[in-house]
N, C-alpha and C positions, 0 to 999 in steps of 0.2 A: 487588385483588390478579389479576394476571392469570392467567385460568383457561387450563390446557393441554389441549386437547380432540383427541385425535388419536384419530379414527372407523377405522374397519377402512374399507380403500381397496379391494375385491374392486371394489366396481361402478364403478370409476371406469375400467377398460380398456375398458366396455363402454357409456361414458356420450357423450352426444350429441356431433357435433362440434364445436358451436357453445359447449361449456362451458368455463368458464374458471376460473381463480382470481384472486380480488381482494383487495385491501386496502382496507376501506372503512370510511369515517371517516363518524360520526354527531356529532350535536348534543346532548352528554349532558342539555343543560337540557331539551329537547324529549323525550326518550326517555320518562322515566316517565309523564309523563302521556299520551301516544301509546298505549301499552302495559302500562297498568295492569292493564288488567282481563286481560291474556293472562298478565300475570309472575304466576309463584307460587314458592315455597320450593323446589319441582322444577323450575321452568323459567325460568332467568334473562331478562333481557331480551333477549339477544343470538339467542336459542333462538326466543323469541319472535316477532321479527323475521323471521327466516329460516322459521318456520312460518307465517309470514301471505303468504310468496310461493308457498306450495305449490299454491294455486288458481289461480292465474297458470301453472303448468306442465301441459303436455301428457300425455296418458298415457303417452308414450314417453321423457319426460325423467327426468332423474333429478333428484330432491328435493334443495333446497339441501345443501349439507354445511359444516359449519362445522369450520375447522382450527383456527383459534387466535382468543383474546378478548385485548382492551386495554382495561384500565380504570383506569391508574394515568397513566403519562407521556404517553398518549394516549388517546381514546376509540373503540373501534370494535370491528372483527373482519375475521378473515382466512376468507373461504369460498369455496367452486366455486359457480357459478352459470352457468346458461345464459342466453342473450342476452334472452329475454323476462324472465326474474326479475330480472336487471340493471336492465332499463327500469322496470319496475312499483317495484322499490327506491327509483331516482332518483325516483320521484313521491312517496315517502314524506315525511312531515312528520319532521325532524331531519338528513334524509340532505346529507354535506356532499361525498362524492366516492368513488370508486372506481378505484383503479391497480390494471390487469393484474400479474400477478406475472412476474418475469422471470428467466431463468436469468443468473447470473454465473461469474465464472472467480476461480479463485487466482492473484495474481500471481508465479508464481514465475521463537584465537581470536585472529587478529592483529588484531580489530577493538580490542581495548581498548586493546592498547598502541600501536597507530596513531592512536586517537582521545585518547592520553594519559591515560589511565584507571590503567596498570598499575604499579605499583612505588611508588603511594599509599596501601597498605595503611598504617594506621598512623602516615603522615605528614599535613600539611595537605591538605587537596583534599574533593573529593568522596566517597572512598571511607574517609575518616577515622573515625577513635576513634566519637564520639558519632551520626556518622550510620549507622553499620551495623546497628543493629537497627530496622528500618523496619518499620511497618505500613501501608505504600503497596501495594494492591491492584492489579494489571495484570490484566484482563479480556482476554483471547486469544480472539477471534472468528474459526475459521478451522476445520481438519479435524479437532481432537480434539488427544488427548494420549495418550503412553504414559508411564505414571504410575511405574511402576517405575524409570524411565531416572535415574542418579543425579545427571544434572542436575537432580533436581526431590526430591533428599534434604531434611531438613528439620532437620540436625544444627545445634543452636547457636540456632534460633529459637524466639522468645519465642511464648507461645500464641496461638492467632488471634484477632485483633481481635474484643474483644465488640462492635462495631457491624456485622459481616458477618452478614449473612442470607440468603447463600448456600447451597447443599447440593450434594452428590456424588451424583448418580442413579445409581439401579441401571439396569443392562442388560447386554447380553452382556460376559463378563470383563468387568464393570466393578461394584464395589460402593462404599460410604462408607468401606470399610477401606482402598480404594486411595486415599484423600487423606490429607494429613497436614498439618501447621504452614506447609508449603511449598504444596503444592495444596491449595487451600481448599476450592475449588468444581468441579464439573465438571456439567456440563447438554449435553443433545443434543437437536435440532430437527430434523423430516425429512418435515413433515406437506405443505410447499411443495414439497420436491421429489417426494415419491409425488405430489401432485396435478397435478402439470407432468407426469407422465408417467412419470418417473423409477423406475427400480428398482434394489432393494438387494438382492445375490446374497449371503445369510446365509454361504456360504463362502468368501466373501472380503472382506467389509465386517460390522464390528462394529454393530448396533444399541444403540452406547453411545457415551458420550463417547472412548472408546478410537479412537487413531488410526490407521490401516491406510498413509494416503498418505505419512505422514511429515512433509508440509507446515507442521501445524500444532505437532508437537513441535519442530521445526528453529525456529518462530518465537518459540513460548513459551521456549525456554533462550535464545535472542539476547536478547530482551527481560529476563528475569528469572531465567535458571537458576543453579545454584549453582555455586559453582568446581569444578572438574573437571581436575587434573595430567593430564599424558601424553596429551591428547585428541589423536586422528588420524586420518585414513583410509590405510591401506595403508603409514604410515609418513608421509605428506604430512600437511605443517601442523602437525608435532609440536609441542604446546605446552601452554598452560594454557585450559582453554576456559572461560568464563563469561559471566552475561548483563549487560547495562549496569548494571540495579541488582538484585544478585546477591542480596539481602536481601529481597527483595521478595514479595508473594505472589502469587501466580498463581490465575485462575479460567478455566479452559478452556469455549466455548462452542462447543459442536459445529456446523455447519452446512452443511461442505463433505462432501457423498460422492463420487459417480462427477460430482456437478456441484454447484452452489450458486445458493439460490434469495433475491430479495428477500424474500418472505412469512418464510422462518426467519432469515433474518437480521436482519430488522426483530425478531421477536421475540425473538430472542437478546439484540438491543442494549436491550430495553425492561427483559428480564429482569434483565439486569447492571447497568442502571440502579437497580432494585430492589434488587438484592442489595448493591449499595454500593461498588462499583469505582471505582479514584481515576482511571484510565487505561483505554481502549479502544483496541486494536492490532488492524485489519482488513487483512491485506495479500489483500485480493482488489476485484472492480470490474467493470463492464464494458468492452467491447474500446472501446467509445468512448462519448460522452457529450453529447448535444443536447438533453435535455430540460430546461425549467425546473426551478428546483432546489423548486417546492412540488409539482411531480408526482414527487417523487423521495424515497422514504420514508427510504432510506438517509440522506439527506441531512436529512430532518425529524428521524429518531431522533438524529441525529447533535448536532442543534442542542438537544434537549429534555436529552442527554445534557451538552450545554457548559450548560445552564441548571440543571442539578444540580452545576455543579461537576466535571465530568469531562472530563479532556483525552484527546481523540479524535483519533488518525492512521490515517493510511487510505495503501496504497501509489500512486504515480500514474499505475502500470499498465506492461506490457511492450508498446507498439505503437511505440517510437521507429524511425525517430526523425523521422518526419513531422511536420509544424507540427501544432496541432488536435488532439492525441492524448489531451493528460492528461487524467485521469477524477478522479472526487471533487475537484472543486474549489471546495465552498463555504468562504466564508471564517473559518469557525469550526472547520473541519477542516483539520488539519497535513497537507499532501501531499508525500510523499515521493517526491525522486528517485533514480536509483540510481547507483554511483561505484566507481571502483577504489579499492583499497589499493596498499601499496608489494609485495606479496608476488605472486609468479607459479609456473605450474606448466608450465616448460618443457620443450619440444620441439624438435630441430630435424632440420630435413629438409633433405637435398642430392638435387637432382636429377641425372640422369646425365651432365649439361652441367656441372657443377662449382657452379653455383649453390646457395645455401646461404639458407635461410630459416626466421625463429623462429615456433613455435607454441605451444599449449599440450596438454597432455595430462594426465590421473590416472593413466596405466600406468606403472608400475613394472617392468616386466620388461627382459628383454633387447632390445637396439635389432636393427631389421630393416634386412638390408644389400644393397642392391643388385637389390631385387623388383623385376620390371615393373610397371608401372600402366597399370589399364585403367579405361576409362569411358565411359559410355554402352553404344552401342551393341555397343563391343566386352568388356562387363560383362554383358549379358543383353538382355533385350527391352523393350519399352515401360514406362519408369518407372523404367528401370534408372540412368538421371543422377541419380535422386534417391534410388535403393537401396531402392526401396520392397517390402515384403515379397512375396515370389513373382517378383520382376523379376529377380531375380539368377541368372545360368545358372552353374553348379557349374562344368562343362567350360571355361568362361571366367575363372574367376576364382578357382579353386583353386592357393594358394600368393602368390598377387599381390595387392598394394594397390589397393585400388579407391575411386576417387576418386567423393565423393556430394555433390551438390548442397542447401544447405539449405531446407526447406519440407515440406507435406504432412504427414507424419509426424513424429513426435519423433525426434531424433537417435540416440537410444541403439537406438529401434527401425530404424534404418538398420544398425547397427551387428550387431545380431543377426540380419539379414538377410544381412549380410555375411558373419559367423561360421558361421551355418546353411548357405551355400554353399560353405563353405570357403576363403573369401577369409583370407589373412595379418593382414591390417591397413586400415583404413578413413583415407582424407585427407577430411576435410571441408573444404567451401570456404563462405565467408563473402560473400554478395552486396555487402554495404557495411558500412564502418566497421572500426575495430579493435582492437574489444573482444574480448576472446579467453576468455569466460566459457565453461568446458569442461564437461562431464560424463562421468559414468562409465561406461565401455563395457566390454562382455563380450568384449575385445578388445585389441590395439594400435591405438591412435587417434592422430592430429592435427588440431587445429582452427586452420585459417589466417585470419588476416585477409583484408581487400578486395586490397589489394595482392598479397602474394604470392598470393592465389588466382588472381588475373588471370595472373600469370606462369608460375603451375604451367598454366593452361589452353594458355598460348602455347606453352610447350615440349612439353605431350602435341602440341597440332595441327601442331608443327612437326620431329618426333621419329617415325620409323620405327619405332623400340621403345624406347619410353621407360622409364626406370627410376629408382628413388629408393632411398635409403637414410634412415631416421627412428632418432635416437638420443634416449633419453628421461632429462634431466637432474634432474626431480624439483623440490623447492620452492625458489624462489630469491627472495633480499629486495633489498630495495634501488631499486625499478624508482621511477620518477618517478609521483608519484600526490599526491593523487587526478585519476581524470579521467572525466567524465562517461560511462556506457556508451549506445551507442548505440541498445541496446533500450528504454533509458529514454523513457519518453512526454515529449511535449513541450507547451508552450503555444502561442500565447496561450490563454488562458482562452477556452471557446468559449459557455459559459453566464453566466459574468461578466467580462468582459473587462475592468474596471475593477480588477481584483484579480490581480497576478500569479501564476500558477502553473506549476510547483510551487512550493511556500514554501522549498525545503531539498532539500539531497542528503546522501546517508550512504552506509557501506560497502553495496552490494548486490552486488559481483561475489567469485564463489568464498569463499562464506561458510563455515566451520567449526560445526557446531553438531549438538545431539543427533538423534539417528535412532532410531525403533521398532525393538524386537530381532527382529522377526518381518518385516520390509520389505527388500528386496536395496537396494542403493545406486543400482542403475540404476531402479528400479520394475518390473522387466520378470521375468515369472514364470519365465522359464526360467532367472535368473540365481540362483545359490543360493546366493550369499555374504551374509553378514549381518556388521553394521559398529554399532559404539556412535556414531560419528558420522559424518555426511555433509556434502560440500561441493556447498552448490547456488548459484545464483545469481537475480535479480530483483529489482524493487522491492518484492516480497515481503520479500526478505531485508534491504531498507536499510530499513521502515517501522519493524519492530521495535527496530532501534537506538536509532532516537530515539524510539519509544515507551518504552524503557526508560531512556534520558535524563531523558525528562520526569519518569518516577518518581523518579530520582536529584532533580530541583531539587525536585521536591513533596514529599522527605523534609526537605530542608535549607529550602525556603520555604513551610512547610505552609499559610500565610496566602494563598499567590499565587492569583490566579483561572486557569483554563484559556490565556485571553489571555495572560496576564501571561509565563507559562512559554512560549507560543508568542513572544512577542516577545523573550524572552532570547534565546530560540534562533535566532531569523532575526537578530538585531540583531549578534549575538555570529559570526554563522557566517563563514568565510575564504574568499578569492576565489583565493588564490596559493597552489603544490601545495608539497611540500618541497624544489622547487628555487627557489623564489622566483619562478616563471613563475607567468602565468594559469593557472588551471584549464582542461584541454584538452577539447575536444569529440571523441571517438573516432568518431564519425560523420561530424564536416566540415572534420577535420584543422585546425580552428581554437581560438581561446579559445569555451569554454561560456558562452554566455549567458543571462540572467535566464530565460528561457523554458526552458531545460533544466536549470540548477541552482536556481531562484530567488534568494534570500538570499546562497547558496554552500553550502560543506560545514560541518556541524554541528561545533562545538566545545564539547563538555561541561564543559570547564575552566572558560572565560569565559562560558557559559553560567549557571555560577551564581552569577556577580558581573557584571549587563552595565552597571551605571551606571545607564541609564535603560530604561524599558519602557512600551511603548503599550497602555493597558491599554483591554478593549472589552468592554460589559456585553452581556445579553442584549437591554437596551432599546435598544441600539445597533446592533445585527443586524435587529431588527424594521424600525428607520426604515432601513435600508440596502435592507430588500424594499421597503418603499414608495419609495422612490429610484428603483427598478426597474419600478416602472409595474405592479406585482402590483397585481389587484383585491383589495378589503378579504377578499372570501370566500377568494381566494388564502393572503392572508398569516394568516388564520384557518387556516389548516393547521398554522402554529406557534404561533400565540396562540389559540386559539379566542375569537372575536366581537370579534376585533382590526380598529380602526377607523382608519386611518390618517389622521395631521392632514393640514392644509393646507400646513402648513410641514415634513412630512417628506415630502409630495410634491414642493415644490419644491426640496428636497435633491439636492446631485449625488451619485452612487454613489462617484465620490473623495474625497468627505468621511470617508467611513470611517475611523476611526481605526486603520488598517494599517500595519505596520512597513515596508511598500513604497510604490511608486506606480507605477500604471499610468496613460499619458495616452493618450488615443486622438483623433488629429485626423483630419477628413473628407480624402478624398484630396488637394484642390484648395485646402484651408485655408491661409491666410495671415492671419499678425498676427493671431490668434484665441488669445485667453489663456483659459487655465483657472485658477484659486485653489482650492486644497486647504488645509482645515486640519487640524492635526495636535494632539496633546497629548502631553505625556510625564511620566512619572513619576519623581520621583528615589527611588532603591534604593542608592544606592552609598555616595557622602561626605556626610554633611551637609550642608554647606558647600563649595558645589562652582559652578565658570562652564565653560560648556561652548561652544564656538564651532562655527560651521558650515564645513565645506567640501565644496566641491560639483565632483561632476566631470561635466560638460554633456554631456549626450546632444547629438549632430551634429543640428542643422536646428530648433534648441529655443534660446531664451533662457531662464536660470530666475533667478530671486529670491527670496530667502529674507528673510523680516522676522519678527521680529529676527533677528539675526546672532549674537547673544551671548544665553544662558540664564544666569541665576545663581539659583542654589536656597541655601537658608537653613537648611533643614531636610530630614530624610526623609520621602518620601510627598507633599512639596508638586508639584503638579503645575502647569507652564508649558506655554504653547501659542503655536505659530508658523504662519505661512503660506508656502505654495510657491506661487509664481506661473511657468506653463508657458506660454512665446507660441511658436508654431508660425513661424518663419521661413522654412523651404521644405522640400520634402518629400523623405527621405531616399532616397539613391539604392541604399541596400543593396536585394539580391535580395529579402530579407523584409519589405521597407518597412518595418523597426523599426530603432531606434537604444538605445542603452543607455547609463546612467551611473550615478550616486551620490549621498548625499545623507548625510555623517556628522556627527555631532556629537563633536567632542574634548574631552577631560579627563582630562589625566594619561595615565595607562595606559588610559583609556576610550576606545573607539571603538564609537559606536554606531551602525551603517552601515544605511541602506535603500537597494535599489537602486531604478533609475528605469529602466522599458522605454515607450521613446514610439514608437506605431504610427502608421501612415497607412492608414486602411481605406477 
């Protein structure tokens, strides 16, 4: 059982500057013998370990402070230690590793219809008849949940599954009575955040699982929220809001306060494994990822969850469109990018010279007509070009439209600064890309893409008295979609280049979902409006879509492994938009490559019946880690005491039975061949024959053997090999070329993307 020990933190603010919180891993086979004389009924082993460090502390140092201990999925503890205490700990028998705590961030309904799920209630499909009463449990590791929201009502649900071991913890404005047959678990973790120097303002935050930021409530309802009619934001996006698996149970694990730490996230994930969730969704991560998998405890915890049969999805990050920005890239994690839907919130700006441009806005009031435009020095002091708080001069902006560049502070804060100075409206410029993910502002606003933004600046620079009018059109449907968002983080995979990341894309732009009753839609204190639903964007929003769809597949295929579900989602993803064109990349005005969308856009209908799956076991993943030339002690972070075999050491990372192919050549490689093996399992029609079709990437030749797979029964496994030979270096800017390998049988198309890179 994991012991949650949150000690009083009063001494932390006066602690020595070299003190830091660490996640410490110990070898449990050596602990009992080493500390048998110290352990008692009142002093468990981890406290005995820390007590033994007190002697090495100076009189000025704070004694070691235990935050959490782990005794099930992994063995160790989280504690605050000085550098001397850490060095002493490293010399102890049984010590394995100590990884510093780090701060992470959140990655911030038309979608069921866009995904083809609505209209299927009572019909044949994932939302039909016998599938509705589901005991699938989705664990949401985020900023908490607003339990009273109508999206979490439990009408018509059966009793809580008997296998469930979780609880609803007491806390500020939260008690077990807040849970029901929909919200069946709620826990909160803040020890790591406090130890990292964070503070929780009791007047602004709840020390409980109750959500104040809105992020966790939004993601939870997207994944598994109940059906709510007439959901909208100020009348925008009006329709039926529902989670991807609306009969799923939800367990909320609050780990994000003003910030999120790896210690608290790890502890929540371990607890979720113990509680018995089926799916874990985490819309959070670091801004960049460059550490090996064995040093990343969220990766380790995700592996332990996978080993326990839990499907784990993470957001890919919002640091696009630069290459190598994707995070949460371990192969057992489903890494989700963000893309648009066929719905937009249109505003039209007409410049004084008659030029018009389309932008986006959630404003629903009257148009702004013929108002002066101000920008930079004509709007205020240093920082006025970014509309920073305090930089706007009321004498210069009153009754005018203020141009604001993105950056430094949130866009909603820019709007607040303009409004407080008396500005009539705000025009926000995009430095790159054409995705128009808007935000709720406190005054009339319009957000423009890069092309329109450049035109506006050119007009302003060449016009003595620039003016503009803005008309707000509201909700529009029928856009060409999906298109990958410019902000969505991109591959290649910096940590494991032999696996394409992200894995898949899903709706993540302008997503309507549940919102806390006491949080403004702009998240500004000055904004006194309150809403039942809000519209926000990010890979944080796309991730729970995929998590909910995974729960849907799990409810239909209860015996499928997490890898089988992941394979089904990837191999059935599509790459053509609703107009029959390749999915576009809003950052580069080109077709989206696998480093932006992975296998393509999620298709929940086809994913429930993929034909073939690429299965992967925990043992396969350990062999993969060995092929990365990790040492035995490093691999032991995933499986204690594991020793890689000579065969595993000789394996290629590309031999992992992954549903995609990442092929990496050295820059001047010619006539070099890589041959990878894959094994597929028949889950479609018992007697079926699949023929291979290959879209060959530029610069290589591809040979598949055999070219035909003939199955005689369900669950039969057949293998094939693919050989990639480098002919010449690709001339594209990114140094990569792309293609696909598809197994075709009747209506089944089992597709794997191919990414070839020259390093």
